[in-house]
C-alpha positions as CSV (number, residue, x, y, z in Angstrom):
1,X,0.0,0.0,0.0
2,X,1.6,3.3,-1.1
3,X,2.1,6.2,1.3
4,X,0.2,8.4,-1.2
5,X,-2.9,6.1,-1.1
6,X,-2.8,5.9,2.7
7,X,-2.5,9.7,3.0
8,X,-5.5,10.1,0.7
9,X,-7.6,7.8,2.9
10,X,-6.4,9.7,6.0
11,X,-7.5,13.0,4.5
12,X,-11.0,11.5,4.1
13,X,-11.3,10.9,7.9
14,X,-9.7,14.2,9.0
15,X,-11.3,16.6,11.4
16,X,-13.0,18.3,8.4
17,X,-14.8,15.1,7.5
18,X,-16.1,13.4,10.6
19,X,-18.9,10.8,10.4
20,X,-22.2,12.5,9.9
21,X,-24.4,13.2,12.9
22,X,-21.9,11.7,15.3
23,X,-23.0,14.1,18.0
24,X,-26.5,12.6,17.9
25,X,-27.4,9.4,19.8
26,X,-28.1,6.9,17.1
27,X,-28.1,3.1,16.9
28,X,-24.6,1.9,17.9
29,X,-24.5,-0.8,15.2
30,X,-25.4,1.7,12.5
31,X,-22.8,4.1,13.8
32,X,-20.1,1.4,13.7
33,X,-21.0,0.5,10.2
34,X,-20.9,4.2,9.2
35,X,-17.5,4.9,10.5
36,X,-16.1,1.6,9.3
37,X,-17.3,2.5,5.8
38,X,-14.9,5.4,5.8
39,X,-11.9,3.0,6.0
40,X,-10.6,2.1,2.6
41,X,-11.0,-1.7,2.0
42,X,-7.5,-1.9,0.4
43,X,-5.8,-0.9,3.5
44,X,-4.3,-3.7,5.6
45,X,-2.4,-4.2,8.8
46,X,-0.8,-1.3,10.5
47,X,-1.9,1.1,7.7
48,X,-5.5,0.3,8.3
49,X,-5.1,0.6,12.1
50,X,-3.6,4.1,11.6
51,X,-6.6,5.1,9.7
52,X,-8.9,3.7,12.3
53,X,-6.9,5.6,14.9
54,X,-7.3,8.8,12.9
55,X,-11.1,8.2,12.8
56,X,-11.3,7.6,16.5
57,X,-9.3,10.7,17.3
58,X,-11.8,12.9,15.6
59,X,-14.9,11.5,17.3
60,X,-16.7,14.0,19.6
61,X,-16.4,13.3,23.3
62,X,-20.1,12.2,23.4
63,X,-19.4,9.5,20.8
64,X,-16.2,8.4,22.5
65,X,-18.2,8.1,25.7
66,X,-21.0,6.0,24.1
67,X,-18.4,3.6,22.6
68,X,-16.6,3.3,25.9
69,X,-20.0,2.4,27.5
70,X,-20.2,-0.7,25.3
71,X,-16.9,-1.9,26.8
72,X,-18.0,-0.8,30.3
73,X,-21.1,-3.0,29.9
74,X,-18.8,-6.0,29.3
75,X,-16.8,-5.2,32.4
76,X,-20.0,-4.9,34.5
77,X,-21.0,-8.4,33.4
78,X,-17.5,-9.6,34.2
79,X,-17.8,-8.3,37.7
80,X,-21.3,-9.7,38.1
81,X,-20.2,-13.2,37.1
82,X,-17.0,-13.0,39.2
83,X,-14.9,-13.5,36.0
84,X,-11.2,-13.0,36.2
85,X,-10.6,-12.1,32.5
86,X,-12.3,-10.8,29.4
87,X,-11.2,-11.1,25.7
88,X,-12.6,-9.7,22.5
89,X,-11.3,-8.6,19.1
90,X,-9.1,-10.4,16.6
91,X,-9.9,-13.4,14.5
92,X,-9.3,-15.8,17.4
93,X,-12.4,-14.6,19.3
94,X,-14.8,-15.4,16.4
95,X,-16.6,-12.0,16.8
96,X,-17.6,-13.0,20.3
97,X,-16.8,-11.7,23.8
98,X,-15.2,-14.3,26.0
99,X,-15.0,-14.4,29.8
100,X,-12.9,-16.7,32.1
101,X,-15.1,-17.7,35.1
102,X,-13.5,-19.9,37.8
103,X,-10.7,-20.9,35.4
104,X,-13.0,-21.7,32.4
105,X,-12.9,-19.4,29.4
106,X,-16.0,-19.4,27.1
107,X,-18.0,-17.0,24.9
108,X,-21.0,-15.1,26.3
109,X,-23.6,-14.6,23.5
110,X,-25.6,-12.1,25.5
111,X,-22.7,-9.6,25.2
112,X,-23.2,-9.5,21.4
113,X,-21.2,-10.1,18.3
114,X,-18.6,-7.6,16.9
115,X,-16.9,-7.8,13.6
116,X,-13.1,-7.4,13.4
117,X,-13.5,-3.8,12.3
118,X,-15.9,-3.0,15.0
119,X,-13.6,-4.4,17.7
120,X,-10.7,-2.4,16.3
121,X,-12.7,0.8,16.8
122,X,-13.9,-0.2,20.3
123,X,-10.4,-1.1,21.4
124,X,-8.7,2.0,19.9
125,X,-11.3,4.2,21.6
126,X,-10.0,3.1,25.0
127,X,-6.5,4.6,24.3
128,X,-4.8,8.0,24.6
129,X,-2.7,9.3,21.6
130,X,0.5,8.3,23.3
131,X,-0.8,4.8,24.1
132,X,-1.9,4.4,20.5
133,X,1.5,5.5,19.2
134,X,3.2,3.0,21.5
135,X,0.9,0.2,20.3
136,X,1.6,0.9,16.6
137,X,5.3,1.1,17.3
138,X,5.6,-2.1,19.5
139,X,2.5,-4.0,18.3
140,X,1.7,-4.5,22.0
141,X,0.5,-2.4,24.9
142,X,0.1,-3.0,28.6
143,X,-2.0,-0.4,30.5
144,X,-4.3,0.0,33.4
145,X,-8.0,0.9,33.0
146,X,-10.7,1.8,35.5
147,X,-14.4,2.4,35.7
148,X,-16.6,3.9,38.3
149,X,-19.9,2.5,39.4
150,X,-21.9,3.9,42.3
151,X,-18.8,5.9,43.3
152,X,-16.9,2.6,43.6
153,X,-13.6,2.2,41.6
154,X,-13.0,-1.0,39.6
155,X,-9.5,-1.5,38.1
156,X,-8.4,-3.7,35.3
157,X,-5.0,-4.7,33.8
158,X,-5.2,-4.6,30.0
159,X,-3.1,-5.9,27.2
160,X,-3.7,-5.0,23.5
161,X,-2.0,-6.9,20.7
162,X,-2.2,-7.6,17.0
163,X,-3.9,-10.8,15.8
164,X,-3.3,-11.2,12.0
165,X,-3.5,-7.4,11.4
166,X,-6.5,-6.8,13.7
167,X,-6.5,-5.8,17.4
168,X,-7.3,-8.1,20.3
169,X,-7.6,-7.2,24.0
170,X,-7.4,-9.0,27.3
171,X,-8.5,-7.3,30.5
172,X,-8.0,-8.8,33.9
173,X,-10.1,-7.7,36.9
174,X,-8.1,-6.4,39.9
175,X,-10.3,-7.0,43.0
176,X,-10.8,-4.0,45.2
177,X,-10.6,-6.2,48.3
178,X,-7.1,-7.2,49.4
179,X,-6.9,-10.7,50.8
180,X,-6.1,-10.5,54.5
181,X,-2.5,-11.6,55.1
182,X,-3.7,-14.2,57.6
183,X,-5.6,-16.0,54.9
184,X,-2.4,-16.9,53.2
185,X,-1.9,-19.5,56.0
186,X,1.8,-18.9,56.4
187,X,4.0,-20.3,59.2
188,X,5.2,-17.6,61.7
189,X,8.7,-18.1,60.5
190,X,7.7,-17.3,56.9
191,X,5.5,-14.4,58.0
192,X,8.5,-12.9,59.8
193,X,10.7,-13.1,56.7
194,X,8.0,-11.1,54.8
195,X,7.6,-8.4,57.5
196,X,9.9,-5.4,57.4
197,X,9.8,-5.1,61.2
198,X,11.5,-8.4,61.7
199,X,13.5,-8.7,58.5
200,X,15.0,-5.5,57.0
201,X,16.5,-6.8,53.8
202,X,16.8,-9.5,51.2
203,X,14.8,-10.8,48.2
204,X,11.5,-12.6,48.2
205,X,10.0,-14.1,45.0
206,X,6.4,-14.9,44.4
207,X,6.2,-17.2,41.4
208,X,3.6,-19.0,39.3
209,X,2.1,-19.0,35.9
210,X,-0.1,-16.2,34.6
211,X,-3.4,-16.1,36.6
212,X,-2.0,-17.9,39.6
213,X,-2.7,-15.1,42.0
214,X,0.9,-13.7,42.4
215,X,-0.3,-10.1,42.4
216,X,-2.9,-10.8,45.0
217,X,-0.3,-12.4,47.3
218,X,2.1,-9.5,46.8
219,X,-0.8,-7.1,47.6
220,X,-1.5,-9.0,50.9
221,X,2.2,-8.6,51.8
222,X,2.2,-4.9,51.0
223,X,-1.0,-4.4,53.0
224,X,0.4,-6.2,56.0
225,X,3.5,-4.0,56.1
226,X,1.4,-0.9,55.4
227,X,-0.6,-1.6,58.5
228,X,2.2,-2.7,60.8
229,X,5.3,-0.4,60.4
230,X,6.2,3.2,59.5
231,X,8.1,3.0,56.2
232,X,8.3,3.9,52.5
233,X,7.2,1.4,49.8
234,X,7.9,1.9,46.1
235,X,5.8,-0.3,43.7
236,X,7.0,-0.6,40.1
237,X,4.4,-2.3,37.9
238,X,3.6,-2.9,34.2
239,X,0.9,-1.9,34.7
240,X,0.2,-0.9,38.3
241,X,-2.7,-3.0,39.5
242,X,-4.0,-2.5,43.0
243,X,-3.6,1.1,44.3
244,X,-2.8,1.0,48.0
245,X,-4.0,3.8,50.3
246,X,-1.2,5.0,52.6
247,X,-1.7,3.9,56.2
248,X,1.5,3.7,58.1
249,X,3.6,3.7,55.0
250,X,4.2,6.1,52.1
251,X,3.3,4.1,49.0
252,X,4.5,5.2,45.6
253,X,3.0,3.6,42.5
254,X,5.2,3.9,39.4
255,X,3.8,2.4,36.2
256,X,6.2,1.3,33.5
257,X,5.6,3.4,30.3
258,X,3.6,6.0,32.2
259,X,5.8,7.1,35.2
260,X,9.0,5.3,34.4
261,X,10.5,3.8,31.2
262,X,11.4,0.3,32.5
263,X,11.6,-2.0,35.5
264,X,15.4,-1.5,35.5
265,X,15.2,2.3,35.5
266,X,12.5,2.3,38.1
267,X,14.6,0.0,40.4
268,X,17.7,2.2,40.0
269,X,15.8,5.4,40.5
270,X,14.1,4.0,43.6
271,X,17.5,3.9,45.4
272,X,17.4,7.7,45.4
273,X,13.9,7.9,46.8
274,X,14.7,6.6,50.3
275,X,12.6,3.4,50.2
276,X,12.4,0.6,52.8
277,X,10.6,-1.9,50.5
278,X,10.8,-2.1,46.7
279,X,8.3,-4.1,44.7
280,X,9.5,-4.9,41.2
281,X,6.5,-6.3,39.3
282,X,8.4,-8.9,37.3
283,X,12.0,-10.0,36.7
284,X,11.4,-10.4,33.0
285,X,14.8,-9.9,31.4
286,X,18.5,-10.2,32.3
287,X,18.9,-6.5,33.0
288,X,16.0,-6.5,35.4
289,X,17.3,-9.6,37.1
290,X,20.8,-8.3,37.6
291,X,19.5,-4.9,38.7
292,X,17.1,-6.5,41.2
293,X,20.0,-8.5,42.8
294,X,22.2,-5.4,42.9
295,X,19.6,-3.2,44.7
296,X,18.9,-6.1,47.1
297,X,22.6,-6.5,47.8
298,X,22.7,-2.8,48.7
299,X,20.6,-3.6,51.8
300,X,17.0,-3.1,50.7
301,X,14.0,-5.4,51.2
302,X,12.8,-6.4,47.7
303,X,9.9,-8.4,46.4
304,X,9.4,-9.5,42.8
305,X,7.7,-12.2,40.6
306,X,8.7,-14.9,38.1
307,X,6.6,-17.1,35.8
308,X,7.9,-20.3,37.3
309,X,6.2,-23.3,39.0
310,X,8.6,-24.2,41.8
311,X,11.4,-22.9,44.0
312,X,14.0,-25.0,42.2
313,X,12.8,-23.8,38.7
314,X,12.9,-20.2,39.9
315,X,16.6,-20.5,40.9
316,X,17.4,-22.2,37.6
317,X,15.5,-19.5,35.7
318,X,17.3,-16.6,37.3
319,X,20.7,-18.0,36.6
320,X,19.8,-19.3,33.2
321,X,18.3,-16.0,32.0
322,X,21.6,-14.1,32.4
323,X,24.5,-14.2,30.0
324,X,26.9,-17.1,30.5
325,X,29.7,-14.8,31.6
326,X,27.5,-13.4,34.3
327,X,26.0,-16.6,35.6
328,X,28.5,-17.4,38.3
329,X,28.3,-13.9,39.7
330,X,24.5,-14.0,39.6
331,X,24.4,-17.4,41.4
332,X,26.6,-16.2,44.2
333,X,24.7,-12.9,44.6
334,X,21.4,-14.8,44.6
335,X,22.8,-17.1,47.4
336,X,23.7,-14.0,49.4
337,X,20.4,-12.1,48.9
338,X,17.6,-14.5,48.5
339,X,15.3,-14.9,51.6
340,X,12.2,-16.8,50.4
341,X,10.4,-18.2,47.4
342,X,6.6,-18.7,47.4
343,X,5.4,-20.6,44.3
344,X,1.7,-20.9,43.8
345,X,-1.1,-22.3,41.7
346,X,-4.9,-21.9,41.7
347,X,-6.5,-25.3,41.3
348,X,-10.1,-26.4,40.9
349,X,-11.7,-27.5,44.1
350,X,-14.7,-29.7,44.9
351,X,-17.0,-26.7,45.0
352,X,-16.3,-25.8,41.3
353,X,-14.3,-22.7,42.2
354,X,-10.5,-22.5,42.7
355,X,-8.2,-22.8,45.7
356,X,-4.7,-21.5,46.3
357,X,-2.0,-24.2,46.6
358,X,1.6,-23.1,47.3
359,X,5.2,-24.2,47.7
360,X,7.4,-22.3,50.2
361,X,11.2,-22.3,50.4
362,X,13.1,-20.4,53.1
363,X,16.7,-19.9,52.4
364,X,18.4,-21.7,55.3
365,X,22.2,-22.1,55.6
366,X,21.9,-25.4,53.8
367,X,19.8,-24.0,50.9
368,X,22.2,-21.0,50.7
369,X,25.2,-23.4,50.4
370,X,23.4,-25.5,47.7
371,X,22.8,-22.4,45.6
372,X,26.3,-21.2,46.1
373,X,27.8,-24.5,45.1
374,X,25.4,-25.1,42.2
375,X,23.7,-28.1,43.8
376,X,20.2,-26.9,43.0
377,X,18.8,-30.4,42.6
378,X,19.3,-31.0,46.4
379,X,17.0,-28.1,47.4
380,X,13.7,-30.0,46.8
381,X,14.4,-32.5,49.5
382,X,15.5,-29.7,51.9
383,X,12.1,-28.0,51.3
384,X,10.3,-31.4,51.7
385,X,12.0,-31.9,55.1
386,X,11.6,-28.2,56.3
387,X,8.1,-28.4,57.7
388,X,9.2,-27.2,61.2
389,X,10.3,-23.9,59.6
390,X,7.1,-23.5,57.5
391,X,8.5,-24.9,54.3
392,X,6.5,-27.2,52.1
393,X,6.6,-28.5,48.6
394,X,3.7,-28.1,46.1
395,X,3.0,-31.9,46.5
396,X,2.8,-31.6,50.3
397,X,0.2,-28.8,50.0
398,X,-1.8,-30.6,47.3
399,X,-1.8,-33.7,49.5
400,X,-3.0,-31.7,52.5
401,X,-5.9,-30.3,50.4
402,X,-6.8,-33.8,49.3
403,X,-6.7,-35.1,52.9
404,X,-9.0,-32.2,54.0
405,X,-11.5,-33.0,51.2
406,X,-10.9,-29.7,49.4
407,X,-9.7,-31.1,46.1
408,X,-9.9,-34.4,44.2
409,X,-7.0,-36.9,44.0
410,X,-6.9,-36.5,40.2
411,X,-6.6,-32.8,40.5
412,X,-3.6,-33.2,42.8
413,X,-1.9,-35.4,40.3
414,X,-2.6,-33.1,37.4
415,X,-1.2,-30.0,39.2
416,X,1.8,-31.6,40.9
417,X,5.3,-30.6,39.8
418,X,6.8,-33.9,40.9
419,X,4.4,-36.6,39.8
420,X,6.4,-39.4,41.4
421,X,6.5,-37.8,44.8
422,X,2.8,-36.9,44.5
423,X,1.9,-40.5,43.8
424,X,3.9,-41.7,46.8
425,X,2.1,-39.2,49.1
426,X,-1.3,-40.2,47.8
427,X,-0.4,-43.9,48.2
428,X,0.2,-43.4,51.9
429,X,-3.1,-41.5,52.4
């Protein structure tokens, strides 16, 4: 597609040529058809999305509001059904709106059907100009979104991406209620490690796959510290999810791409902000991993997350993600700074909902020596035998849930990391 042709199309949707009667409340379906007709059929991919963006930019505020209300109606339904995620747009959704309810993702016909073009318009209408430019440049955008209902704020973490030239979006609901720290069911030894009052420094990792509740656990930890000690907490997120009200702590929320350029820069900058606790949303790349270890080594208390299923896998991932020439130094620094790893999963329970199952590793002198010497494979048994300190493996917690009648035996086997050990535990039930 030539630049000349694209420019001609853009001129058709300039501020001088908006959709007719767009300031009057008309049928939404007809309006979407009207504005979609202004996009030249020969345009594909990014060229087409840029034209759609130009169209959306020139809508009146009233029409932008009415289009946002369509998406808001989806989000109200999501809250009503206690859904964790919503997806629409792109060919993969088949023109339907999908919700994940208690772990199961399926389409909801009552939310309507939307063509690819209509979804593109609805999605772009959620964005600011800077966000739209970033999306076009990177083909992906993370951001936070909120709605108000009866003076109550509801927040969502959103991700927009390209699906064969069209736009798709996932939005995850961030519950307003923070889970009480006591409901995590942690041993006093573990709780002490997470509390600034009793443990002033070191790295704690909360790990698990996407949707395993890592952010909720971190929020509970932040809230517990916020209520119990006078301090300064800096949260660096992509995006920021829960917004914590200051209680006994100053709490700074710094969103990557909005308040700071990257996790690495946010972490480095935080050292000049007099923090007591630093929350780094995710150790997603070698630079962030190395920076996180460096700022922890400087004497700060740091929390972060990884997409890993166990303590052993987390240690291997941190070392393996860094360049070969850095791995020995990273392993030694990790041995010096690591305090605790909480790995967790949300698994189906007998009630048809989901229940939290976790693995907890405290870094004892034996664990520290195993990390330092590269004997990572020995750590699982140390965790298995560390019950008196509050440690437990994923298999031990799954077995406990089976024994208490909370989950089925088959569920425990399916979600176990170590199938052999799980089978042995179940065989002794």
